[in-house]
Structures are given as C-alpha cells and as structure tokens.
C-alpha positions as CSV (number, residue, x, y, z in Angstrom):
1,M,0.0,0.0,0.0
2,D,1.4,3.4,-1.0
3,T,1.1,5.6,2.1
4,D,0.9,8.7,-0.2
5,L,-2.5,7.5,-1.3
6,L,-3.7,7.4,2.3
7,K,-2.3,10.9,3.0
8,T,-4.1,12.3,0.0
9,F,-7.3,10.6,1.0
10,L,-7.1,12.1,4.5
11,E,-6.4,15.6,3.2
12,V,-9.3,15.5,0.8
13,S,-11.5,14.2,3.6
14,R,-10.3,17.1,5.8
15,T,-10.6,19.9,3.3
16,R,-13.6,18.5,1.4
17,H,-12.0,20.0,-1.7
18,F,-9.6,18.6,-4.3
19,G,-8.1,21.9,-5.1
20,K,-7.4,22.8,-1.5
21,A,-6.0,19.4,-0.8
22,A,-3.7,19.8,-3.8
23,E,-2.4,23.1,-2.5
24,N,-1.8,21.7,0.9
25,L,0.0,18.7,-0.5
26,Y,1.9,20.7,-3.1
27,L,0.4,18.6,-5.9
28,T,-1.7,19.3,-9.0
29,R,-5.4,18.9,-8.7
30,S,-5.2,16.1,-11.3
31,A,-2.6,14.3,-9.2
32,V,-4.8,14.4,-6.2
33,S,-7.8,13.1,-8.2
34,F,-5.6,10.3,-9.7
35,R,-4.4,9.2,-6.2
36,V,-8.0,9.0,-4.9
37,K,-9.1,7.0,-7.9
38,Q,-6.1,4.7,-7.4
39,L,-7.1,4.1,-3.8
40,E,-10.8,3.6,-4.8
41,S,-9.6,1.0,-7.4
42,I,-7.6,-0.9,-4.9
43,L,-10.5,-1.0,-2.4
44,G,-13.2,-1.5,-5.0
45,V,-15.4,1.1,-3.5
46,A,-16.1,4.8,-4.0
47,L,-14.7,6.9,-1.2
48,F,-16.2,10.3,-2.1
49,E,-19.4,11.6,-3.5
50,R,-18.3,14.2,-6.1
51,Q,-20.6,17.1,-6.6
52,R,-19.6,20.6,-7.6
53,N,-17.8,22.3,-4.7
54,N,-19.3,19.7,-2.4
55,I,-17.0,16.7,-1.8
56,Q,-18.4,14.3,0.9
57,P,-17.1,10.9,2.1
58,T,-19.3,8.0,1.2
59,P,-20.2,5.6,4.0
60,A,-17.2,3.5,2.9
61,G,-15.1,6.7,3.0
62,E,-16.2,7.4,6.5
63,R,-15.2,3.9,7.6
64,M,-11.9,4.2,5.8
65,L,-10.9,7.4,7.8
66,G,-10.0,5.5,11.0
67,H,-8.1,2.8,9.1
68,A,-6.1,5.3,7.1
69,E,-5.1,7.2,10.2
70,A,-4.1,3.9,12.0
71,V,-2.0,2.7,9.1
72,L,-0.1,6.0,8.8
73,T,0.4,6.2,12.5
74,A,1.7,2.6,12.6
75,W,4.0,3.3,9.6
76,E,5.5,6.4,11.2
77,R,6.1,4.5,14.5
78,A,7.6,1.6,12.6
79,K,10.1,4.0,10.8
80,Q,11.0,5.6,14.1
81,D,11.4,2.2,15.9
82,V,13.8,0.7,13.3
83,S,15.9,3.9,13.1
84,L,16.5,4.2,16.9
85,S,20.1,5.0,17.7
86,Q,22.3,2.6,19.6
87,L,21.6,4.7,22.8
88,Q,17.9,4.2,22.5
89,S,16.5,0.7,22.6
90,T,12.7,1.4,22.5
91,Q,10.1,4.0,21.8
92,L,7.2,5.1,24.0
93,A,4.3,6.8,22.4
94,I,2.4,9.2,24.7
95,G,-0.8,10.9,23.7
96,A,-2.5,13.6,25.7
97,G,-5.8,15.4,25.3
98,P,-6.0,19.1,24.6
99,N,-4.9,21.2,27.5
100,I,-3.2,18.3,29.3
101,W,0.3,19.6,28.3
102,D,-0.4,23.1,29.5
103,A,-2.3,22.1,32.6
104,Y,-0.3,19.1,33.8
105,L,2.5,17.5,31.8
106,Q,4.8,20.3,30.8
107,G,6.6,20.3,34.2
108,Y,7.2,16.5,34.0
109,L,8.6,16.1,30.5
110,Q,12.2,16.8,31.3
111,G,12.1,14.4,34.3
112,L,10.5,11.8,32.1
113,H,13.3,12.2,29.5
114,V,16.1,12.0,32.0
115,G,14.4,9.2,34.0
116,L,13.9,6.9,31.1
117,P,17.4,6.3,29.6
118,G,17.4,4.4,26.4
119,V,13.7,5.3,25.7
120,A,12.8,7.5,22.8
121,L,9.6,9.5,23.4
122,R,7.0,10.3,20.8
123,T,4.4,12.8,22.1
124,E,1.1,13.9,20.5
125,V,-1.9,16.1,21.3
126,L,-5.0,14.0,20.4
127,P,-8.7,14.2,20.8
128,A,-10.3,11.5,23.0
129,N,-11.6,9.4,20.2
130,A,-8.3,9.3,18.5
131,M,-6.5,8.3,21.7
132,T,-8.9,5.4,22.3
133,R,-8.6,4.2,18.7
134,Q,-4.8,4.4,18.8
135,L,-4.7,2.5,22.1
136,M,-6.8,-0.2,20.6
137,D,-4.6,-0.3,17.5
138,R,-1.5,-0.6,19.7
139,T,0.0,2.5,18.0
140,L,-0.2,4.5,21.3
141,D,1.3,3.3,24.6
142,I,-0.1,5.8,27.1
143,A,-3.1,8.1,26.8
144,I,-3.5,10.9,29.3
145,S,-6.7,12.8,29.7
146,F,-9.3,14.2,32.1
147,D,-12.0,11.8,30.8
148,P,-10.3,8.5,30.2
149,P,-11.7,5.7,28.0
150,K,-13.6,3.2,30.2
151,L,-13.0,-0.1,28.4
152,D,-12.2,-3.4,30.0
153,Q,-8.9,-3.9,28.1
154,F,-7.4,-0.7,29.4
155,E,-5.8,-0.1,32.8
156,L,-6.6,3.3,34.4
157,V,-4.4,5.1,36.9
158,Q,-5.0,8.5,38.4
159,L,-1.9,10.6,38.0
160,G,-2.8,13.7,39.9
161,Q,-5.2,16.6,40.1
162,I,-5.3,20.2,39.1
163,N,-7.3,23.1,40.5
164,L,-8.9,25.5,38.0
165,L,-9.3,29.0,39.3
166,L,-11.6,31.6,37.9
167,V,-9.2,34.6,37.5
168,S,-9.7,38.0,36.0
169,S,-7.6,40.9,34.8
170,L,-9.8,43.2,36.8
171,K,-9.2,43.7,40.5
172,G,-12.3,43.3,42.6
173,Q,-14.2,41.4,39.9
174,T,-17.2,39.5,41.3
175,L,-18.8,36.5,39.7
176,N,-22.2,38.2,39.2
177,A,-20.6,41.3,37.6
178,V,-18.9,39.6,34.6
179,V,-20.3,41.3,31.5
180,P,-20.4,40.1,27.9
181,G,-17.1,40.3,26.2
182,Q,-15.2,39.5,29.4
183,Y,-15.4,35.7,29.6
184,V,-13.1,33.2,27.9
185,K,-14.3,29.6,28.0
186,V,-11.6,26.9,28.2
187,D,-12.5,23.3,27.4
188,W,-11.7,21.3,30.5
189,G,-13.7,18.2,29.6
190,T,-17.0,16.7,30.3
191,A,-17.0,16.8,34.1
192,F,-16.0,20.5,34.1
193,N,-18.7,21.3,31.6
194,I,-21.3,19.7,33.9
195,V,-20.2,21.7,36.9
196,H,-19.9,24.9,34.8
197,A,-23.5,24.5,33.5
198,Q,-24.8,23.9,37.1
199,E,-22.9,26.5,39.0
200,Y,-21.7,29.1,36.5
201,A,-24.7,29.5,34.2
202,S,-24.7,33.2,34.9
203,L,-21.4,33.7,33.1
204,P,-21.9,35.5,29.7
205,V,-21.5,33.9,26.3
206,P,-17.7,33.5,25.8
207,T,-15.9,36.0,23.7
208,L,-13.4,33.3,23.0
209,H,-13.8,29.5,23.3
210,T,-10.5,27.6,23.2
211,S,-8.9,24.2,24.1
212,S,-5.6,25.9,25.0
213,A,-5.0,27.3,28.5
214,R,-2.0,29.3,27.3
215,I,-4.1,30.9,24.5
216,A,-6.7,31.8,27.1
217,L,-4.1,33.2,29.5
218,D,-2.4,35.3,26.8
219,F,-5.8,36.6,25.6
220,I,-7.0,37.9,29.0
221,L,-3.6,39.4,29.8
222,N,-3.6,41.3,26.5
223,N,-7.3,42.1,26.1
224,G,-8.7,41.8,29.6
225,G,-11.4,39.3,30.8
226,C,-11.6,36.2,33.0
227,A,-11.2,32.4,32.5
228,F,-10.8,29.2,34.5
229,L,-7.1,28.4,34.4
230,P,-4.8,26.0,36.3
231,E,-3.5,27.3,39.5
232,H,0.2,26.7,38.7
233,L,-0.2,28.5,35.4
234,V,-1.5,31.7,37.0
235,Q,0.4,31.8,40.3
236,H,3.0,34.3,39.0
237,A,0.4,36.6,37.4
238,L,-1.6,36.5,40.7
239,R,1.5,37.4,42.7
240,C,2.4,40.2,40.4
241,G,-1.1,41.7,40.4
242,E,-1.6,41.0,36.7
243,L,-4.5,38.7,37.5
244,H,-6.9,38.5,40.5
245,H,-9.3,35.9,41.9
246,V,-12.9,36.4,40.9
247,S,-14.9,36.8,44.1
248,G,-17.7,34.2,44.6
249,A,-16.1,31.6,42.4
250,S,-14.8,28.4,43.9
251,A,-12.0,26.2,42.4
252,I,-13.0,23.3,40.2
253,S,-10.8,20.3,40.6
254,R,-10.1,17.9,37.7
255,N,-8.4,14.5,38.0
256,V,-5.8,13.5,35.4
257,Y,-5.7,9.9,34.3
258,V,-3.5,7.6,32.3
259,A,-4.8,4.7,30.3
260,Y,-2.7,1.9,28.8
261,W,-3.1,-1.6,27.4
262,A,-2.2,-4.1,30.1
263,E,-0.6,-6.5,27.7
264,N,1.7,-4.0,26.0
265,D,5.2,-5.4,25.3
266,R,6.5,-2.1,26.7
267,L,4.7,-2.5,30.0
268,A,7.9,-2.1,32.1
269,Q,8.6,1.3,30.5
270,I,5.0,2.3,30.8
271,K,4.9,1.7,34.5
272,Q,8.2,3.5,34.9
273,A,6.8,6.4,33.0
274,I,3.7,6.5,35.1
275,D,5.8,6.7,38.3
276,F,7.5,9.8,36.9
277,L,4.2,11.3,35.8
278,R,2.4,10.7,39.0
279,D,1.8,13.9,40.9
280,D,3.5,13.8,44.3
281,G,2.8,17.4,45.1
282,S,6.4,18.5,44.3
283,V,5.6,20.3,41.1
284,F,2.2,21.9,41.5
285,A,0.5,22.9,44.8
286,H,-3.3,22.3,44.9
287,T,-5.2,24.7,47.1
288,T,-8.9,25.5,47.0
289,I,-10.3,29.0,47.4
C-alpha cells in the first residue's frame, strides 16, 4: 500500500475540496484526483461523492478514515522504531488530550526524558476518540486525559489533580458582575462542563472559546477578561497583580488519568513512566479557594 494514497485521501477528507487538498500537499489537482481514484480502485469502492464544490465521504469513505489514520500512525512508528540509535532501545508513544500539556504534563517532560534512559519519546496532542482508537490499534502506549476511556482492556491510573481557578484581569471582579465580552471559556472536559453548567450558568457567552489554557491566558492578559485556568499557570500573574481571583467563584478540581493496554510489550517502560508522571505534590500545589 502506497502511504501517499492514504495521506491524499485524508487531506481530501479534511478539506472537502480537491483543489485545497492539492495546494496543501503541493500537488496538482489532477494528481490528487488520480491518487484518490487509485485508492478507490484498490479498495473496490467509491470513497467520495463528487458534486460541484461539495465533496463528501461515502459511508465507505467514513469507515476508511480511522483505518487510514491507523495505518499511517503505525507506519510512522515503525520507521522511528527501526531507526532508533544505539543509545535508545525502544520508543514510548504518549498521547495527551487538549490542555493536558499546559495544565499538567509540561513540568514533567524533562524528568521523564532523564528518568527513562534508552527510551525515545513520541508525544502527540490528540482528541479523546483518536487516543482510544490508537490505544486499541497498539500505536499509542499511554493516553493521558481528564476523561479516560472506560474499556475493560485498558488499565486506568489517576496521575494527579489540578485546580482550576476563575481569574480576572480586573481587580475586585465578582462572579455576578462579569459582563459580555469579558469571559473566555476553556474546554476542560465533560465533568468540568457539567459543573460549569450547574454553578456558573450566569457567566456570559464567551468572547473566546479555546482548548488551550495558554491561549486563554495570553488573551486575557492582552485584552482583559476572565477564565478558568490551572492554579500553577496563573500563580506568577496573581503574585504580580496582573490577575486576580474572581470573588464568589470556587475552584473546580479535575483529575488527570493515564490509560494503557495491560498486555503491551513495553509494560515495564509504561509503568516506569507512570511513576515519573504521577503527581506527588512536588511540582504543583493544589489549594482551594
């Protein structure tokens, strides 16, 4: 199987346009069309419904998406595995959900690198469904998220906890006085959204909705406003008076979990990595306001 065919198929699926896919892949439109037809010929099915300016995957095309991603991920991992240097004997693939790096993992990465000699790390930011699929395909060793997959074949371990504080650029800001244009909504997962809907429904429609804590932090520092952000990420700004606690808002705690396949042949390295990633309180303090 020519992996270029799969890459082209995925790009057309993403852009829904042969011309845009051709631009992104630095190909001619006819080359993109030819590659898609090649793949359709190999599979014996149509992958797209071709209408003017409206390219949609067929049911077969929708089913092919996950398989194409899995094959390309496995191929990339295979290339990296066989090209490991003499100093590195194995590779550990770590996937984390949006915001996990900013909220939790950034402070642990150096310790993980130093503490796992001979292990090459591959890290990715992935949505929950992609992490679950890659765990099942054995192309991902460790999945870290706030809302872990609850499947029997996966082992789950709680790594730690973060506190999300509602902070504002305005001193003396109260929860009931937040006006439209001042609130930035950060996606902290399902459990957070439930608490948010129950206890913070009075907050206005967000002027910005993002899955990145650092984007939200930069935005409110530059433009003003408030957002729920990890305590460790805003400690300096709070001390310097750049940000302030919003009166009347309590911290929302979120647990961080790791999921892995118990029969993985890298199980020893996985458990060692979990020990380094587990929050012992030495990196971030967790206080509740």
